[in-house]
Structures are given as C-alpha cells and as structure tokens.
C-alpha positions as CSV (number, residue, x, y, z in Angstrom):
1,X,-14.6,-24.7,23.9
2,X,-13.4,-25.1,27.2
3,X,-15.1,-22.8,29.6
4,X,-16.4,-23.4,33.0
5,X,-20.4,-23.9,32.6
6,X,-23.2,-22.3,34.4
7,X,-26.7,-23.8,33.7
8,X,-27.5,-20.2,34.3
9,X,-30.3,-18.3,35.8
10,X,-33.5,-16.6,34.0
11,X,-33.3,-12.9,33.8
12,X,-36.5,-11.0,34.1
13,X,-34.4,-8.0,32.8
14,X,-33.9,-9.8,29.4
15,X,-37.6,-10.8,29.3
16,X,-38.5,-7.4,29.8
17,X,-35.8,-5.9,27.7
18,X,-36.8,-8.3,24.4
19,X,-40.7,-7.0,25.1
20,X,-39.6,-3.8,25.2
21,X,-37.7,-4.1,22.2
22,X,-40.9,-6.0,20.5
23,X,-43.0,-3.0,21.3
24,X,-40.4,-0.7,20.1
25,X,-40.5,-2.7,16.3
26,X,-44.1,-2.3,16.4
27,X,-43.9,1.2,17.0
28,X,-41.2,2.2,14.1
29,X,-42.3,-0.3,11.7
30,X,-45.9,0.8,11.6
31,X,-45.6,4.7,12.0
32,X,-42.1,4.8,10.1
33,X,-43.9,5.4,6.5
34,X,-45.8,8.2,7.6
35,X,-45.2,11.9,6.5
36,X,-46.8,12.9,9.8
37,X,-44.2,11.2,12.1
38,X,-41.2,12.7,13.5
39,X,-37.8,11.7,11.6
40,X,-36.3,10.0,14.6
41,X,-39.0,7.3,14.3
42,X,-37.8,6.4,10.9
43,X,-35.2,4.6,9.1
44,X,-32.8,7.1,7.2
45,X,-29.8,5.0,6.2
46,X,-27.3,7.6,6.9
47,X,-27.4,8.1,10.7
48,X,-28.7,6.3,13.5
49,X,-32.2,7.2,14.7
50,X,-34.5,5.4,17.7
51,X,-35.8,3.1,14.8
52,X,-32.4,2.0,14.3
53,X,-31.6,1.1,17.7
54,X,-34.4,-1.6,17.6
55,X,-32.8,-4.4,15.4
56,X,-29.4,-4.3,17.4
57,X,-31.1,-4.8,20.4
58,X,-32.7,-7.9,18.9
59,X,-29.0,-9.4,18.5
60,X,-28.2,-8.3,22.0
61,X,-31.1,-9.9,23.2
62,X,-30.1,-13.1,20.9
63,X,-26.3,-13.1,22.0
64,X,-27.2,-13.0,26.1
65,X,-29.8,-15.7,25.6
66,X,-27.6,-17.8,23.0
67,X,-24.6,-18.0,25.5
68,X,-27.0,-18.9,28.4
69,X,-28.7,-21.6,26.5
70,X,-25.7,-22.7,24.7
71,X,-23.5,-23.4,27.8
72,X,-26.5,-25.2,29.6
73,X,-27.2,-27.5,26.7
74,X,-23.5,-28.4,26.1
75,X,-23.2,-29.1,30.2
76,X,-26.5,-31.2,29.7
77,X,-26.0,-33.1,26.3
78,X,-22.5,-32.3,25.1
79,X,-20.7,-30.0,22.4
80,X,-21.6,-31.6,19.7
81,X,-25.4,-31.9,20.4
82,X,-25.4,-28.2,21.8
83,X,-24.1,-27.3,18.2
84,X,-26.3,-29.1,16.3
85,X,-29.0,-27.7,17.4
86,X,-28.0,-24.3,16.9
87,X,-27.7,-25.1,13.4
88,X,-31.0,-26.6,12.9
89,X,-32.7,-23.6,14.8
90,X,-30.6,-21.0,12.6
91,X,-31.3,-23.0,9.3
92,X,-35.2,-23.2,10.6
93,X,-34.9,-19.0,11.4
94,X,-33.5,-18.8,8.1
95,X,-36.4,-20.8,6.1
96,X,-39.0,-18.7,8.0
97,X,-37.3,-15.6,6.3
98,X,-37.7,-17.2,3.0
99,X,-41.3,-17.5,3.5
100,X,-41.6,-14.0,4.9
101,X,-39.2,-11.9,3.0
102,X,-39.3,-13.9,-0.3
103,X,-36.6,-13.8,-3.0
104,X,-35.5,-11.4,-5.4
105,X,-37.1,-11.1,-8.9
106,X,-39.5,-14.1,-10.2
107,X,-40.8,-15.3,-13.6
108,X,-44.2,-14.6,-15.2
109,X,-44.0,-17.3,-17.8
110,X,-42.2,-20.7,-18.3
111,X,-40.3,-19.2,-20.9
112,X,-39.1,-16.4,-18.9
113,X,-38.0,-18.9,-16.5
114,X,-36.1,-21.1,-18.8
115,X,-34.5,-18.1,-20.0
116,X,-33.5,-17.0,-16.3
117,X,-31.7,-20.5,-15.7
118,X,-30.2,-21.7,-12.6
119,X,-27.3,-19.5,-13.0
120,X,-29.6,-16.2,-13.4
121,X,-31.7,-17.6,-10.6
122,X,-28.5,-17.6,-8.2
123,X,-27.5,-14.7,-9.4
124,X,-30.6,-12.6,-9.0
125,X,-32.5,-13.8,-6.2
126,X,-30.5,-13.7,-3.1
127,X,-29.0,-10.2,-3.1
128,X,-31.8,-8.2,-1.4
129,X,-35.0,-9.0,-0.1
130,X,-33.9,-12.2,1.8
131,X,-31.3,-10.5,3.8
132,X,-33.7,-9.0,6.9
133,X,-33.6,-9.7,10.7
134,X,-34.6,-13.3,10.9
135,X,-32.1,-14.3,8.3
136,X,-29.2,-12.3,9.7
137,X,-29.9,-13.6,13.2
138,X,-29.6,-17.5,11.7
139,X,-26.8,-16.9,9.3
140,X,-24.8,-14.7,12.5
141,X,-25.9,-17.3,14.7
142,X,-23.9,-19.9,12.8
143,X,-20.9,-17.4,12.2
144,X,-20.3,-17.1,15.9
145,X,-21.1,-20.8,17.0
146,X,-17.1,-21.4,17.1
147,X,-16.5,-18.9,19.9
148,X,-19.8,-18.7,21.6
149,X,-18.7,-20.9,24.3
150,X,-15.1,-19.7,24.8
151,X,-13.7,-17.3,26.9
152,X,-14.5,-13.3,26.7
153,X,-11.1,-12.5,25.3
154,X,-11.6,-15.1,22.1
155,X,-15.0,-13.7,21.6
156,X,-13.8,-10.0,21.4
157,X,-11.3,-11.0,19.3
158,X,-13.6,-12.5,17.1
159,X,-15.9,-9.5,16.9
160,X,-13.0,-7.2,16.1
161,X,-11.8,-9.7,13.3
162,X,-15.3,-9.6,11.8
163,X,-15.7,-5.9,12.2
164,X,-12.2,-5.4,10.6
165,X,-12.9,-7.8,7.8
166,X,-16.4,-5.6,7.1
167,X,-14.6,-2.8,7.2
168,X,-11.6,-4.1,4.5
169,X,-14.4,-5.5,2.1
170,X,-16.5,-2.3,2.4
171,X,-13.7,0.0,1.7
172,X,-12.7,-2.6,-1.3
173,X,-16.2,-2.7,-2.6
174,X,-18.8,-3.9,-0.8
175,X,-20.2,-0.5,0.7
176,X,-20.8,0.6,-3.1
177,X,-22.5,-2.7,-3.7
178,X,-24.9,-2.7,-0.8
179,X,-25.7,1.0,-1.1
180,X,-26.2,1.4,-4.6
181,X,-28.5,-2.2,-5.1
182,X,-29.8,-1.1,-2.4
183,X,-29.5,-3.4,0.5
184,X,-31.5,-4.1,3.6
185,X,-30.0,-4.5,7.0
186,X,-26.4,-4.8,6.0
187,X,-27.1,-7.5,2.8
188,X,-25.5,-10.5,2.2
189,X,-22.1,-9.9,4.2
190,X,-24.2,-8.2,7.0
191,X,-23.6,-11.1,9.4
192,X,-19.9,-9.8,9.8
193,X,-21.3,-6.6,11.4
194,X,-24.4,-8.3,12.9
195,X,-21.7,-10.3,15.1
196,X,-21.0,-7.0,17.2
197,X,-24.4,-6.5,19.1
198,X,-24.7,-10.3,18.9
199,X,-21.5,-10.9,20.8
200,X,-21.9,-7.8,23.2
201,X,-24.9,-9.6,24.3
202,X,-22.9,-13.0,25.1
203,X,-20.5,-10.8,26.9
204,X,-23.4,-9.0,29.1
205,X,-24.4,-12.6,30.0
206,X,-21.0,-13.2,31.3
207,X,-21.0,-9.9,33.6
208,X,-24.5,-11.0,34.5
209,X,-23.6,-14.3,35.9
210,X,-19.8,-13.4,37.0
211,X,-20.2,-10.2,39.2
212,X,-22.3,-8.9,42.3
213,X,-25.1,-6.7,41.6
214,X,-23.2,-3.4,41.8
215,X,-20.6,-4.3,39.9
216,X,-22.7,-5.8,37.1
217,X,-24.4,-2.6,36.5
218,X,-20.8,-0.6,36.8
219,X,-19.4,-2.8,34.1
220,X,-22.4,-2.7,31.5
221,X,-22.4,1.0,32.1
222,X,-18.8,1.6,31.3
223,X,-18.8,-0.7,28.4
224,X,-22.1,0.8,27.2
225,X,-20.2,4.1,27.3
226,X,-17.1,2.9,25.6
227,X,-18.6,1.4,22.8
228,X,-21.2,4.5,22.3
229,X,-18.0,6.4,22.1
230,X,-16.3,4.3,19.9
231,X,-19.0,4.1,17.6
232,X,-19.1,8.0,17.2
233,X,-15.1,8.0,17.2
234,X,-15.6,5.9,13.7
235,X,-18.2,7.5,12.3
236,X,-16.0,10.7,12.6
237,X,-13.4,8.9,10.2
238,X,-14.1,10.7,6.8
239,X,-12.2,11.3,3.7
240,X,-12.5,14.0,1.3
241,X,-15.1,13.1,-1.2
242,X,-18.5,11.5,-0.9
243,X,-17.2,7.7,-0.6
244,X,-13.6,7.1,1.2
245,X,-14.1,3.4,-0.3
246,X,-13.1,5.1,-3.8
247,X,-11.8,8.1,-2.6
248,X,-8.4,9.1,-4.1
249,X,-7.3,10.3,-0.7
250,X,-4.5,8.1,1.1
251,X,-6.1,8.0,4.5
252,X,-9.0,9.1,6.1
253,X,-9.6,12.4,8.0
254,X,-10.5,12.6,11.3
255,X,-13.2,15.3,12.3
256,X,-15.8,15.7,14.4
257,X,-19.4,15.1,12.7
258,X,-23.1,15.2,13.9
259,X,-23.9,13.0,16.9
260,X,-26.2,10.0,16.9
261,X,-29.9,11.1,16.2
262,X,-28.8,14.0,14.4
263,X,-29.4,14.4,10.9
264,X,-25.8,14.6,9.0
265,X,-24.9,17.2,6.9
266,X,-22.4,15.0,4.7
267,X,-22.8,12.7,2.1
268,X,-23.1,8.8,3.2
269,X,-19.9,7.2,3.2
270,X,-18.8,3.6,4.5
271,X,-18.1,5.0,8.2
272,X,-21.9,6.3,8.3
273,X,-23.9,5.1,10.8
274,X,-25.9,3.3,8.3
275,X,-28.5,0.4,9.2
276,X,-28.8,-0.2,5.1
277,X,-25.0,-0.9,4.8
278,X,-25.0,-2.5,8.3
279,X,-21.7,-0.4,8.8
280,X,-19.4,-0.8,12.0
281,X,-19.9,2.2,13.1
282,X,-23.5,1.9,13.3
283,X,-23.4,-1.4,14.9
284,X,-20.7,-0.4,17.5
285,X,-22.9,2.6,18.8
286,X,-26.1,0.3,18.7
287,X,-24.5,-2.4,20.7
288,X,-23.4,0.3,23.3
289,X,-27.0,1.2,23.2
290,X,-28.3,-1.7,23.7
291,X,-25.8,-2.3,26.7
292,X,-27.5,1.1,28.4
293,X,-31.1,0.1,27.6
294,X,-30.2,-3.2,29.1
295,X,-29.0,-2.0,32.2
296,X,-32.2,0.4,32.8
297,X,-34.2,-3.2,33.1
298,X,-31.7,-4.7,35.3
299,X,-31.9,-1.6,37.7
300,X,-35.7,-1.8,37.4
301,X,-36.6,-5.7,37.1
302,X,-33.3,-7.5,38.4
303,X,-32.6,-5.2,41.7
304,X,-36.1,-3.3,41.8
305,X,-38.3,-6.2,41.0
306,X,-40.5,-4.3,38.9
307,X,-41.8,-5.7,35.5
308,X,-44.6,-5.2,32.8
309,X,-47.1,-7.7,31.9
310,X,-47.1,-6.0,28.2
311,X,-43.4,-6.4,28.0
312,X,-43.5,-10.1,29.5
313,X,-46.1,-11.2,26.7
314,X,-43.9,-9.8,24.2
315,X,-40.4,-10.6,25.5
316,X,-41.6,-14.6,26.1
317,X,-43.0,-15.0,22.4
318,X,-41.0,-12.7,20.5
319,X,-40.7,-14.9,17.4
320,X,-44.5,-14.9,17.4
321,X,-45.2,-11.4,18.0
322,X,-42.7,-11.0,15.0
323,X,-44.4,-13.1,12.9
324,X,-47.8,-11.8,13.6
325,X,-47.2,-8.1,13.6
326,X,-46.4,-8.5,9.8
327,X,-49.9,-10.0,9.1
328,X,-51.6,-7.2,11.2
329,X,-50.1,-4.6,9.6
330,X,-50.9,-6.0,6.2
331,X,-54.6,-5.8,7.3
332,X,-54.7,-2.3,8.9
333,X,-52.0,-0.5,6.7
334,X,-54.0,-0.3,3.6
335,X,-56.6,2.1,5.3
336,X,-54.1,4.7,6.8
337,X,-52.6,6.5,3.9
338,X,-49.0,7.8,4.1
339,X,-50.4,11.4,4.0
340,X,-52.8,11.2,6.8
341,X,-52.9,13.6,9.6
342,X,-51.2,12.5,12.7
343,X,-54.5,11.9,14.5
344,X,-55.2,9.2,12.0
345,X,-52.1,7.5,11.8
346,X,-51.9,7.2,15.8
347,X,-55.3,5.7,16.0
348,X,-54.5,3.4,13.3
349,X,-51.0,2.5,15.2
350,X,-53.4,1.7,18.4
351,X,-55.5,-0.5,16.3
352,X,-52.7,-2.2,14.8
353,X,-50.7,-2.7,18.5
354,X,-53.8,-3.7,20.2
355,X,-54.4,-6.7,18.0
356,X,-51.0,-7.9,17.9
357,X,-50.9,-7.9,21.5
358,X,-54.5,-9.6,22.1
359,X,-53.2,-12.6,19.6
360,X,-49.6,-12.8,21.1
361,X,-51.5,-12.7,24.5
362,X,-53.7,-15.4,23.6
363,X,-50.8,-17.5,22.5
364,X,-49.4,-17.1,26.1
365,X,-52.6,-17.7,28.0
366,X,-52.9,-20.9,26.2
367,X,-49.4,-21.7,26.7
368,X,-48.4,-21.5,23.1
369,X,-44.9,-20.5,22.3
370,X,-43.0,-20.0,19.0
371,X,-39.4,-21.0,19.7
372,X,-36.6,-22.1,17.2
C-alpha cells in the first residue's frame, strides 16, 4: 500500500448525499409493497428502478468515506492498525446484520435440530436472508481492503477483475442459483459486484481531493456518463433463449433493449439490471447514476454552500437511521394494508418518516452517533 497520504477534508456534499440516500431508503422501503404506488418506486429485479438506485448509493458513500478514513488512519497509526480497524468494523456490521436479518430456517424441536446437524445448518442457514445491505457492506469492505490505499489504476483493475469473476461465475452456475433460490441483493457472492459502486466511490474521493473545483465536476460527470452507458451496453448483451448462462448459443447477441427505469419486454438473464442477482450491468449503471447524483450535491453544497438539515441529520447518523427505520416500520406497517388507497398509504408513510426522523434527530441533539 504505497500512496501519498492525505488526512482529507470533510465534505458537506458527502454528508448531504448520504442523508438523501437514507431518506430515499425510507421512501422506497416503506412504499414499495403497496399496490397503489408507482412501479418506479418498487424493486422488480429484472430492471433498474428508482428503488434499485438507493443501495448502490450507500456503497458509493461507503467507498468514498472508506478511502478517506483509511488513508487518514494509516497516516496517523500505520497500515496494520488501519487494516485491523476495517476488519473489526466490518465484522461488527456483519454481526449487526445477523441480528437484524436472521439466518435461514430454524428448528421447532430438539429432535429437529439434532436431525439437521451441523452440516445441515451450515448448508441451509447462510443462503438467503443474511445477505442484505449491512452484511454486503462488511464483506465487500474486507474484500477490497488489499487495494483501498493503492493508486487509482490498481483499484480500477481490481474492480474490473471482480466484475469479470462475477460474470464468469454467473455464466457457469451462479445466476441460476441466486435467481431461483431466490437470493437477496446478489446473494453470498454479491460482494464481487458490490465492489463496483464501492470502489467507484473511492475513486470519486481521489477526484475530490486531487482536482480544482471546475475539473472535479467535469471529471465526475464524464465518469458518470461513461459508467451509465457501459451498464446499458452490458444489459444489451443477450443470447437467444431466456438465460445465456444455460443457452446453447455459443456467444451473446448484441441488441438494443429498453433503457433503465423502463420495464423490459424480455425474460431475465445474467445481463439484466437485477438487484436480486447483483448483476454487473446493474451495478455498473447504478455506480454511474450514484456519481451523477453526487455531482448535484457537489454543485449545491461544496460550490453553492447549500445544505438541508434533514439530510444532515440522516447523513451523519446513517447506521442509526437504518436500524431504527426497521423498528418504526414494524410498528406502523401492520396498520397500513397493502391494498389501501394512495392517500392512506402516504399518510402512513408520513407517520413512519416523521417518527424515524424524530428519533434520529434526538440522537443528533444528544450527540449520540452510531458508527462502526
């Protein structure tokens, strides 16, 4: 890990961007299950909706802050101490994920547990529920640890290698496995593709500390457009049949398909923009989209000196907001039926959002921040 070290400034744009992402998470996580809500606010797993842009933005923000804090800690305490902190933090996030998401399956009796055995437990408990946002952040952070302090080309190469490995495994067996299980957020091997938005965030940090203000925006916009176009190009790769992973066609056929945010008229495949499969096309497009959204906050906050108190509250205590919103949703959602009219759903959402904000705001006023 050889790199010129910067202690790094604090970016208002990053806090505001992260706060916006938390607010977006509350929006789509609450509204997504209701019949009256537009499709763009729901997860569909066969194309990229607005709801699907939220989780990659968390990884983008994690990668940005990861690079900043790792270089700072390495400069102050040394590389091994900085790496140890990352491992402990990541394992802590994984442990919180175990508590929140739970493992698959269970045993209703001692006899059933004995029949399951250690082998059965290991084979069945870690396939689906566990692999959601916090666990993916923890695992992906450990995966990219060897390169997080390296030069941009090394990180870009690691990103590309992880994406290629994910594609090869998907073509071999993994797409069928994670799609039919069905998996969540890319499943156990999702860390390979979640590497894309995380390391793109780390590269964005380099731009923010290494360029003047005008060049920062220009470079981020160019990268954003390039990544979104590349993601769309990848999803245009399709083979005859419903699944190129099992198709008898020797190679993929390139064709123009529906753009992101538009429901596709074709079967799902390993090339679809799928959050369920954690597909490379989805992660690439979403990383570029995250960059585009972040540029708006750079313009508004770092250059325009604008900020919103709501985004500050959520952005500086994102983990607390994540944990608390699950609890608040559990209290409010049982009284908002899935087939409720839109006005009632929105009323329930406002109640849910207001309680979540008040709890996180109380923590902020009490100077209580949950950070791993």
